[in-house]
C-alpha positions in Angstrom: 15.6 31.9 269.8 12.4 31.5 271.2 11.2 32.7 273.8 10.4 29.7 276.3 7.2 29.9 277.9 6.6 27.9 281.7 3.5 25.8 281.8 1.7 25.9 285.2 2.0 22.6 287.4 -1.1 20.3 287.1 -2.1 17.0 287.9 0.8 16.1 290.1 -1.2 13.2 292.4 1.7 11.4 292.8 3.8 14.0 295.4 1.0 14.0 298.6 0.3 17.4 299.1 2.1 18.9 296.1 0.1 22.2 294.9 1.7 24.3 292.7 0.6 28.0 291.6 1.8 28.9 288.4 4.8 31.4 287.6 2.6 34.6 288.4 1.5 32.4 291.9 -2.4 32.1 290.4 -3.5 29.2 292.3 -4.2 26.4 289.1 -5.5 23.6 291.4 -6.4 22.5 294.4 -4.7 19.8 295.6 -3.9 18.8 299.2 -2.1 20.8 301.3 1.7 20.6 302.3 1.8 19.8 306.2 3.8 22.5 306.4 1.2 24.8 305.4 -0.8 23.9 308.3 1.5 25.3 310.7 2.2 28.8 312.2 2.2 31.4 309.1 3.7 34.7 307.8 1.6 37.5 307.1 0.3 37.0 303.6 0.8 40.4 302.5 4.3 40.3 303.9 7.0 42.4 301.6 9.8 40.6 302.6 12.6 41.9 305.3 13.7 45.7 305.9 16.1 47.4 304.8 18.3 49.4 302.3 20.1 48.4 299.0 23.0 49.3 300.8 22.7 47.7 304.1 22.0 43.8 304.1 22.8 43.0 307.5 19.6 41.3 308.1 19.7 38.9 304.8 23.5 37.9 305.4 22.4 36.8 308.7 19.8 34.3 307.6 20.8 31.0 307.4 19.4 29.6 304.2 20.0 25.5 303.5 19.5 24.6 299.7 19.8 20.5 299.9 19.6 18.8 296.3 16.3 17.9 294.7 15.2 14.8 295.0 13.2 12.6 292.4 10.4 10.4 292.5 12.5 8.3 290.5 16.0 8.4 288.5 15.3 8.0 284.5 17.1 9.1 281.9 16.5 12.8 280.7 18.1 14.9 278.1 19.4 17.4 280.9 22.6 18.1 281.8 23.3 15.3 284.3 21.9 12.0 282.0 19.3 11.2 284.6 16.5 12.9 287.2 18.8 12.3 290.3 21.6 14.0 288.8 19.8 16.9 287.5 18.1 17.7 290.9 21.6 18.2 292.2 22.6 20.2 289.3 19.2 22.4 289.9 20.0 23.3 293.8 23.5 24.1 292.5 22.4 26.7 290.4 19.8 27.6 293.3 22.4 28.0 295.8 25.0 30.0 293.4 22.2 32.5 292.4 21.9 33.5 295.8 25.6 33.2 296.8 27.0 35.4 294.3 24.4 38.5 294.4 26.0 39.6 297.7 22.8 39.4 299.9 22.8 35.8 301.5 25.5 33.2 302.3 23.4 29.9 301.6 24.5 26.2 302.1 24.6 24.5 299.2 23.5 20.6 298.3 27.2 20.1 298.6 27.8 20.8 301.9 24.3 19.4 303.0 22.5 15.7 303.1 20.1 14.9 301.1 16.4 14.8 301.1 13.8 12.0 300.4 11.1 12.6 297.8 8.1 12.8 300.1 9.9 15.2 302.2 9.9 17.9 299.9 6.1 18.8 301.1 6.8 17.9 304.7 9.9 19.1 306.0 12.1 17.7 309.0 12.2 21.4 310.4 13.7 19.7 313.9 16.7 18.7 311.9 16.5 21.8 310.2 16.4 23.7 313.5 19.5 21.6 315.0 21.7 22.9 312.0 20.7 26.9 312.9 19.0 26.9 309.2 16.1 30.2 309.3 15.0 29.6 305.5 14.7 25.8 304.1 14.4 25.7 299.9 13.5 22.2 298.9 12.3 21.2 295.7 12.3 18.4 293.1 12.4 17.2 289.7 9.9 14.6 287.4 10.3 13.5 284.0 7.4 13.1 281.9 6.8 10.0 279.5 7.0 12.6 276.5 10.5 14.2 278.1 9.4 17.2 279.5 10.7 17.9 283.1 8.6 18.9 286.1 10.1 21.2 288.7 8.6 22.2 291.4 10.0 24.8 294.8 9.5 25.5 298.2 10.8 28.1 300.6 10.2 27.7 304.2 10.5 29.2 307.4 12.1 26.6 309.9 11.7 28.7 313.2 8.1 29.1 312.0 7.5 25.5 310.4 5.9 27.2 307.6 5.6 27.1 304.1 6.2 30.9 302.8 6.1 30.4 298.8 6.0 27.8 295.9 6.3 27.5 292.6 6.5 24.8 289.5 7.5 24.7 286.3 7.2 22.7 283.7 10.2 22.3 280.9 11.6 21.0 277.7 15.4 19.4 279.2 17.2 22.2 277.6 15.5 24.7 279.4 16.0 23.2 283.2 18.4 26.1 283.9 15.8 28.7 283.4 13.6 26.4 286.3 16.6 26.3 288.8 16.6 30.7 288.0 12.9 30.9 288.8 13.2 29.3 291.7 16.1 31.4 293.0 14.3 34.8 291.8 11.3 33.3 294.2 13.5 33.0 297.0 15.3 36.6 296.4 11.7 38.2 295.4 10.3 36.6 299.2 13.4 37.5 301.2 14.2 40.7 300.0 11.0 42.3 298.6 12.7 43.7 295.6 12.0 42.4 292.2 14.6 39.3 290.7 16.9 38.8 288.5 18.1 35.8 288.2 16.1 34.6 285.2 17.7 36.8 282.8 20.2 37.4 279.4 23.3 39.6 278.9 24.5 40.5 275.7 28.0 41.2 275.5 30.9 41.2 272.6 33.1 38.7 272.4 36.6 39.6 271.1 39.6 37.2 269.5 42.3 37.7 267.8 45.5 40.2 267.8 45.2 43.9 269.2 45.4 45.6 266.2 43.0 43.5 264.3 40.6 42.8 266.9 37.5 40.5 265.7 34.3 41.2 268.2 30.7 39.1 267.7 27.8 39.6 269.1 27.1 36.8 272.1 24.8 36.1 274.5 24.4 33.8 277.7 22.2 33.5 280.8 22.8 36.1 283.8 25.4 33.5 285.5 28.0 33.1 282.1 25.9 29.7 281.3 24.1 28.7 277.8 26.7 30.9 275.8 26.2 31.3 271.6 27.3 33.2 269.0 24.6 35.9 267.6 26.9 37.5 264.7 29.5 35.5 262.8 32.0 38.4 263.1 32.6 39.5 259.5 31.2 42.8 260.7 32.9 44.1 263.6 30.0 44.4 266.3 30.1 46.9 269.4 27.5 48.1 272.5 24.5 46.1 272.5 21.6 46.8 274.4 18.3 44.7 274.7 15.3 46.4 274.0 12.8 46.9 277.2 10.7 43.9 276.3 13.5 41.5 275.8 12.3 40.6 272.6 15.2 42.6 270.5 18.9 43.7 270.6 20.1 46.9 269.1 24.1 47.3 268.3 26.3 49.2 266.3 28.0 47.1 263.0 30.8 48.4 261.0 31.2 46.8 257.5 34.0 48.3 255.8 34.2 51.4 257.7 30.6 52.1 257.3 28.6 52.2 260.9 25.3 51.1 261.0 22.6 50.6 263.8 20.5 47.1 263.8 18.0 45.8 265.7 18.4 42.4 265.9 15.2 40.0 266.4 16.0 37.2 269.3 12.1 35.4 268.1 13.0 35.3 264.4 16.8 35.6 264.2 16.0 38.8 261.6 17.8 41.5 262.4 17.0 44.9 260.2 18.5 48.0 259.4 17.3 51.5 261.8 20.2 54.2 260.4 23.6 54.3 258.8 25.7 57.1 260.4 27.3 59.7 258.0 30.0 59.9 260.4 31.8 57.9 263.3 28.7 56.6 265.6 28.7 55.0 269.3 26.3 54.0 272.0 22.9 53.1 270.6 20.6 52.9 273.1 16.7 52.0 274.0 14.2 54.1 275.2 11.8 52.9 278.2 8.8 52.4 275.8 11.2 51.4 272.8 9.7 53.4 270.7 13.4 55.1 270.4 16.6 54.9 270.1 19.6 57.0 271.0 23.2 57.2 269.5 25.9 59.7 269.3 27.4 60.5 266.2 30.5 62.7 264.6 30.2 64.9 262.1 32.7 67.7 260.8 34.5 67.2 264.1 31.6 67.8 266.4 30.4 64.6 268.1 26.6 65.0 269.1 23.8 62.5 270.8 20.7 61.8 268.4 17.4 60.5 268.8 15.6 58.2 266.1 12.5 56.2 265.8 12.8 52.2 266.7 11.7 51.7 263.4 13.8 54.0 261.3 13.6 57.4 260.0 14.7 60.6 260.5 16.8 61.4 263.2 16.8 64.1 265.7 19.7 65.9 267.0 19.2 66.7 271.2 22.7 68.3 271.8 24.6 70.8 269.5 27.7 72.2 271.1 31.6 72.2 270.5 32.9 69.1 271.4 32.4 65.5 271.9 29.0 64.4 273.4 28.3 60.7 273.6 26.4 57.9 275.5 22.7 58.6 276.5 20.7 56.5 279.2 17.3 57.3 279.6 15.8 57.9 282.9 13.1 54.6 283.6 10.3 57.1 283.2 11.9 58.5 280.2 11.5 62.2 281.1 15.4 62.7 281.0 18.6 61.6 279.9 22.1 61.1 281.4 25.4 61.6 279.2 28.9 62.3 278.8 30.5 65.8 277.6 33.8 67.3 277.3 32.3 70.6 276.7 33.8 71.9 280.1 37.2 71.0 279.1 37.1 67.1 280.2 34.7 64.5 280.5 32.2 65.0 282.6 28.4 63.6 283.4 25.1 65.8 282.2 21.5 65.4 282.5 19.6 67.1 280.0 15.4 66.8 279.5 14.6 63.9 276.5 14.1 66.3 274.2 17.2 68.1 274.3 16.5 70.9 276.9 17.9 71.9 280.2 21.3 70.5 279.9 23.5 71.0 283.1 26.6 69.0 284.2 25.8 66.8 287.6 29.6 65.6 287.9 31.6 68.0 289.9 34.2 66.1 291.8 38.2 64.9 291.1 38.9 63.0 287.9 36.9 62.3 284.9 33.4 60.7 284.4 32.1 58.7 281.9 29.7 56.0 280.0 27.0 57.2 282.6 23.9 54.4 282.9 20.6 55.0 285.0 19.6 52.4 287.5 16.3 50.9 286.5 15.4 52.3 290.1 16.1 55.3 289.1 17.5 56.0 291.9 21.2 56.2 291.3 23.5 56.7 288.1 26.6 54.2 287.4 29.6 55.3 285.4 33.0 55.1 284.7 35.2 57.1 286.9 38.7 58.2 285.8 41.0 59.5 288.7 44.5 57.4 287.9 42.5 54.1 287.1 39.3 53.3 285.5 36.5 52.6 288.3 33.2 51.4 288.6 31.1 54.4 290.6 27.5 55.7 291.7 26.5 59.0 292.7 22.6 59.8 292.6 21.3 62.1 290.2 21.8 65.3 291.6 25.7 64.0 291.2 26.0 63.7 294.8 26.5 61.0 297.7 29.7 59.3 295.2 31.0 56.4 295.6 33.5 53.9 293.9 32.9 50.3 294.1 35.5 48.9 292.4 39.2 49.9 292.1 41.3 47.9 289.4 43.2 49.2 286.6 40.5 49.7 283.9 36.8 49.0 284.7 34.8 50.7 282.6 31.2 50.9 280.6 28.8 49.7 283.6 25.5 48.3 283.0 22.5 47.2 285.8 20.7 44.2 286.6 16.9 44.8 285.8 16.6 45.3 289.3 19.2 48.2 289.8 21.0 45.6 292.8 24.0 44.8 290.8 26.2 46.4 288.7 27.7 44.3 285.4 31.4 46.0 283.3 34.5 45.1 281.9 37.6 44.8 283.1 40.7 45.0 281.2 44.0 43.5 282.6 47.0 45.7 283.0 49.8 43.2 281.5 48.1 41.0 279.2 45.1 43.2 277.7 42.7 40.7 278.3 39.3 41.6 278.7 36.2 40.2 280.8 33.1 40.7 282.2 32.6 41.1 286.1 29.6 42.0 288.4 29.8 43.8 291.6 26.9 44.7 293.9 26.3 48.1 295.3 27.9 47.3 298.5 31.6 46.9 296.4 32.3 43.8 298.6 31.1 41.2 296.3 32.9 41.1 292.8 33.1 38.0 290.6 34.3 37.4 286.9 31.7 35.4 284.2 33.1 32.7 282.7 33.3 33.4 278.7 34.9 31.3 276.1 36.6 34.5 274.7 37.6 37.7 276.0 34.5 39.7 276.5 33.3 43.5 276.4 30.6 45.6 276.3 28.4 43.8 278.4 24.3 44.5 278.8 21.8 43.0 280.9 18.3 42.2 279.5 15.3 42.5 281.7 13.9 39.5 283.4 12.7 36.9 280.8 8.4 36.5 280.8 
């Protein structure tokens, strides 16, 4: 799959007052300012609303309106909807769903709002929106070029101030229209929350089909909202536990062919894969180091399971644990200095932390039940894990094992993985009666759960970084 680079917007003289910076917010061309940019301005260094990741009352109180994105002319396009007018509504729907489903905002989407005119994109009717108790307004447009490419613009306005807060624009191929919508949602999220965005990202997971005693497990990928699904492997060899590399360019995963475990790295750009190491015994859970140079994995030899480290390019492995029992997993802290893992050396599954070289191993989970599949947050402040106490729950704790909170309470939720900004946790849930598995997401409050649609049963999710 080829990584798409978004082109900056230039030469959009047909829309008066339009001046859009590139995705990195660098001004690429001076055009007449929009009418809203001449009103009262928020401070240039404003970094978003204040508040911790578990107190979102300020954000949720915001009235955010997202009307359909108008077009200058309804013309046929290869993008979903068939023409730019229908596409404009679909773009706004994606932005709306992104902001609604993350648990921070309660926006109103295009299907519940009146439409706007093309020239209102840069000249909002602030009095009208104030009358609807709107505080923040997301407006955009879509325009087709003769070569078939699409120009998508996105604006965020503060309605009370009557001013423009930020704008971005993208030139994309029709097949990439959803990425433009995700980038728009990322812009709004980052500007209002002051946090890093995560909507324009990918998810890898294991697609499962067939009877319980003969499951077919394929590596698959999709967008962060479950769209644009595709299979990566053909299912002839069982695939397990995928993880994206820190730069998004590769996926590491475990493959079993004829009973032999192998760790492969799949190159997303070329579609090629290469063998990193072949285990001498049952092998589990490959994980990247934050710099992408190393891969952790677990391997069972002679009745003992330990954690090993191998170069991402292959070569000899280094054993990091050496205790009786089962040591599994391994997730680096964001700075690469420590590793969190699970071990039953104390008699039951618990969470441990060690230095990156395997030294200073110590247990951090001392609460009721067992603890498994730990994964360090990209923010570094929390560790997500599977809390086994009667049922399987997704839980979080700080790196010292304190402040434990269960986020879910279903029959069997397991294998948490973090969104790129550490705000959402993804996991897979097994239904009690049917045994069907699916991918779910929950925010850090535990109040906002949602299931992602997949064409078949799904397990072992892994969230990749934000796309360039």
